[in-house]
N, C-alpha and C positions, 0 to 999 in steps of 0.2 A: 277448154283449157284447164278446167278444174282438176282433171285426173292426169294431165300430161306429165307433170313433174313426178307425180307418184309412180307412174308406170316406169319411168327411167330410174328413179331412186330405189324402187323395190328390188331391183336386180343388183344393187350395190354399186352402181356406176357413179363416177364422179362427174359433176356437171361440167367441170373444166376440160374433161377428156372426151365426152360424147359429141360426135360431129353433128352439125346442123347447118343447113344452107341459109345462113343469116344474111350475108352481104348480097347474094343473088336475089333474095326475097324482096329486098327494097334497097337498091344501090344508093338511093339518095339519102335515106334516113339511117341506114344501118352500115354504112361503109366503115365506120370506126369500131365496129364490134367484131369479136372473134366468131368464127364459124363453129361454134359449140353450143350446147344447150345453155351454158352460162351466158354466152353472148346473146343468145336468143332472148332469154329472160330480161337481161339488161336493156336490150333494144326495145322491148315492149314498154318498159318503164320510161325510157327516153322518149319514145313516140307519144306516149300518153302526156308527158310533160309538154311536148311541142305542139301537138294537135288538139289536146283537150286539157288545157292547163287548170281548169276548174274541177276536173275529175279527181276522185280519190282512187288510188290503185293499190292492190295488195295481192301477194301470192299466197297460196294455200298450203300450210303445213298439214300433212295427212298422217293420221295415226296408223295407217297401213303402208307407209312409205319406206320402212326399213325392215321389210320382210315380216316382222311380227305385227299382225293386225291388232293393235292395242285396243281398238274399240270392239273387238270381237272375241278375242281368245283368252283362255285361262293362262296365267303366268305363274311361274314358281316364285316363292318368297325371295329368292336370291336375284331375281331379274333386275337389271339396272335400268330403271325407267329414265333416269336423268341422262344416261349415255345415249339412249335412243333419241331423246329430245335434242340432245346436242348434235347428233349426226344429222337429223332432219334440219335443224337450224343452220348448220354449216352448208348443207346442200343448197338451201334456199338463199342464203347469203351470197353464195357464189352466183346465183341466178338473178340477183338484183333486189332481193328482199330487204337488204340493208339500206337501200335508197328509195324504197317505196313508202307507203303511208301507214299501212296496217297489215294485220294477219287475218285471213279469212279461214275460219275453222268450222268443221262439221261435228255434229253429235251422231247423226245417222242419216242415211240417204233415203230410208223408207220407214214406214211404221213398223214397230217391233212385231205387232200381231200379223203383219203381212208376211214376214219371214216365217212365223210359226205356221201360217196357213199353207206355205209352200213346203212344209215338212222340215224346215230348218229350225235350229234352236231359237227360242223366243229371246229377243234382244232387249227386253226390258232391263234397265240398269237398276241395281240397288244403290243406296245412298253412300255407304262407306266401304272402304277396302276390306275392313274386318268382316263386315256382313257378306261381302261378295266372295271372300276366300279365294282370291286369285282371279276371279272372273271380272269382267269390266264393271266399273262403278262410276258414279258421278265424281266421287272424290279422286279416283285415279286419273280420270280424264282431265279434270281441272288442274291437277298437279302437273301433268304432262304439258298442258296448254300454257300454264304459267311459266314453266321453264323455257319453252320456246319463245314466248313473248318477251321475257326478260333477256334471253340471249340476243334477240334481234332488236330489242328496245323499241318495239312497236306494239300498239294495242290490238285487241282482238275484236273482230266482228264475226259472230256466229251466224251461219246461214243454213238454209234448207232444213231447219228444225221441223220435224213432222208434226202434223196436226192431230194425230191419233188421240182419242179420248180414253183415259184409263177407266172411266166409269160407265162405258157402254160395251155391249157385247162385241166380241171379235168376229165380225161377219165378213166373209169374203165378198169383195166388190165385184159386181157384174156390170160391166160397162154397157152391155146390151140392154139392160133394164134399169131405168132411172129409179124405179120403185125399190129395186133390190140394193141400191147403192147406199150402204149403211156405214161403211168404213171399218177401220181396224183399231185395236187397242194400242196405246202407247202412253208413257208417263212423262214425256219430256215437256209438254205444255204445262202440266201441273207443277212439275219440278221447277221449271224455269221461273214461273211467276212467284213461287214460294221461296226462291233462293236467289233473288236478284242481287242481294248484298254479296253472296259468294261469287257471283259472276263478276261484279265490279272489283272485288278484291284481287282477282287474277288478271286485272287490266282489260276487262271487256268494255266496249263502248256501245254495243248494240247486239240485238238478236233478230234475225230475219227468219220468219217461219214460211214454209212452203211445202207443197206436195211434190215429191220428186218425180212422180209419174202420174198420169191421169187416173190410174186405178188405186191411188192412195186416198186416205181420208182428206177431205177438203173442208173449207170453212162452211160449206153448205151441208156437210154430212157429219159434223162432229158434235151434233147435239147442242150447238151454241156454247160449247165449253170455252173455246178461245175467246169469243166475244165477252163472255161473262168474266173471265180472268183479266182481260185487258181493261174492262170497265172498272173493275175493283182496284186494279193496280193504278189506273189513272186517277182514281179518287184519293189514293194514299200513296203517292210516288216515293220511291226509295231514293234517299239522298246519296249521290255517288261521289261527292267531293266533301272534304272536311269542312 
């Protein structure tokens, strides 16, 4: 489900207009919802409330859901980041995000070094937009995420943040050989634990780390970087409320 809405939105479609077999999918629970992508999203939230009332549910705004893949591409200085965030927000609001609990957002689905090993540009982010000179940066991504969160009036849960260790060699993972599984380089673990205050400032309530595929860096192959950062953070927690 993570990419479902993005695949629809990336082609500029409006959720209220895209057909979906909602009523036929569950005549009992979905009879009151429109046969559109918007109706589908709202029916999911409604079923969660009915069948799993203790569950927390949230739709995912994606930085590549309005054609420009913000997490990947270089943008001109005149690019309207706020308009992009507003368009994504409206699409998800139509789909039920306005009556859900939170926003689920990503930083990357793979280690940055993995992409470099595949011959793609290395996706390590720099800190500020000025440093990045139009390329993706943590500052730009947080600015976009904050805008979406405030539009929808819902907090952010970051998920699938990769485990890559910026301090170890970028070694291609060989799943056939346990000895060769050393993982890839990425700076998001280091950045996250060093910038928890920045994350809370844009309405974040949590960060969930994970390897997007079996051939990504894992807790067992990151040189204990994540465990060390978590231990240090637990010993000196960041205050998230005034």
